[in-house]
Legacy VTK file of the C-alpha trace (Angstrom):
# vtk DataFile Version 3.0
C-alpha trace
ASCII
DATASET POLYDATA
POINTS 107 float
135.301 -56.414 -149.612
133.741 -58.928 -146.731
130.503 -60.148 -147.508
127.900 -58.655 -144.819
126.797 -62.143 -143.640
130.138 -63.511 -143.219
131.289 -60.582 -141.358
128.104 -60.777 -139.069
128.946 -64.283 -138.657
132.574 -63.857 -137.712
131.251 -61.398 -135.013
129.003 -64.268 -133.568
125.834 -61.956 -134.766
124.565 -64.473 -137.308
120.939 -64.417 -135.944
121.128 -60.731 -135.877
117.574 -59.611 -137.285
118.304 -56.116 -139.101
114.813 -54.440 -139.290
114.200 -51.022 -141.440
112.320 -48.211 -139.236
108.584 -48.211 -139.730
107.181 -44.953 -141.364
105.809 -42.581 -138.965
102.029 -42.039 -139.567
99.203 -40.121 -137.832
97.486 -41.554 -134.842
94.361 -41.403 -136.814
95.795 -43.871 -139.088
96.086 -46.818 -136.588
93.617 -49.596 -136.241
91.969 -50.492 -133.270
94.072 -52.063 -130.969
97.501 -51.037 -132.318
100.025 -49.912 -130.238
102.499 -47.191 -130.941
105.172 -44.696 -129.467
104.557 -41.200 -130.101
107.061 -39.330 -132.420
106.054 -35.708 -132.497
103.082 -33.455 -132.500
102.507 -30.965 -135.419
100.047 -29.009 -136.735
98.388 -30.819 -139.300
96.106 -28.053 -141.020
95.638 -24.674 -140.440
92.530 -25.280 -138.003
95.042 -26.347 -135.510
96.665 -23.872 -133.543
99.510 -23.550 -131.069
96.890 -23.773 -128.343
95.447 -26.874 -129.482
99.245 -28.654 -129.967
100.425 -27.387 -126.415
97.045 -28.997 -125.101
98.062 -32.551 -126.716
101.106 -32.311 -124.949
100.024 -31.159 -121.812
97.220 -34.367 -121.961
100.519 -36.602 -122.414
101.270 -36.767 -126.261
104.785 -36.383 -125.872
107.982 -37.806 -128.021
108.551 -41.250 -126.527
105.201 -42.104 -124.693
103.503 -45.479 -125.769
99.968 -44.877 -126.870
97.138 -47.339 -127.990
94.158 -46.852 -130.370
91.393 -48.322 -128.325
88.533 -47.701 -130.830
86.853 -45.475 -133.045
83.413 -43.726 -132.807
80.139 -45.035 -135.002
81.258 -45.747 -138.350
84.875 -45.605 -138.028
85.122 -41.904 -137.548
85.125 -39.906 -134.077
85.755 -40.095 -131.431
88.732 -41.943 -131.158
89.578 -43.778 -127.769
93.057 -43.547 -127.158
94.885 -44.786 -124.477
98.201 -42.871 -123.250
99.515 -43.990 -119.890
96.950 -45.040 -117.826
94.138 -42.547 -119.214
91.850 -42.952 -122.022
90.990 -39.659 -123.900
88.351 -39.124 -126.663
90.218 -37.324 -129.443
88.806 -35.290 -132.481
89.931 -36.886 -135.964
91.738 -33.272 -136.316
93.753 -33.882 -133.110
94.785 -37.251 -133.730
95.839 -36.238 -137.246
98.450 -33.882 -135.439
100.116 -36.676 -133.316
102.588 -38.561 -135.399
103.344 -42.034 -134.083
105.619 -44.672 -135.211
103.667 -48.045 -135.057
104.907 -51.265 -132.856
106.600 -53.941 -135.173
103.589 -55.941 -136.688
100.877 -53.195 -135.973
LINES 1 108
107 0 1 2 3 4 5 6 7 8 9 10 11 12 13 14 15 16 17 18 19 20 21 22 23 24 25 26 27 28 29 30 31 32 33 34 35 36 37 38 39 40 41 42 43 44 45 46 47 48 49 50 51 52 53 54 55 56 57 58 59 60 61 62 63 64 65 66 67 68 69 70 71 72 73 74 75 76 77 78 79 80 81 82 83 84 85 86 87 88 89 90 91 92 93 94 95 96 97 98 99 100 101 102 103 104 105 106
């Protein structure tokens, strides 16, 4: 069996960095200033219906879109100021919990 490191070196890939994918998390879990990419929009509770999910999609929260958590409201709660595209939106915590994101490495 060939050692993985030796194999990579033989292919000229000895400086290749292999990173495990970050775990997806709700947009509401990002720290202020953190950047991520939208993975999907899902109903996080029974209070969220199809109309609310469609509205989030219409605002631009679609898979592959970069997003940044700008800041949180008083006490670190609502509203959440979020930048998607060139637009800043104020989201309720319940809405932000429906948006699953893949944080940037180091976020």
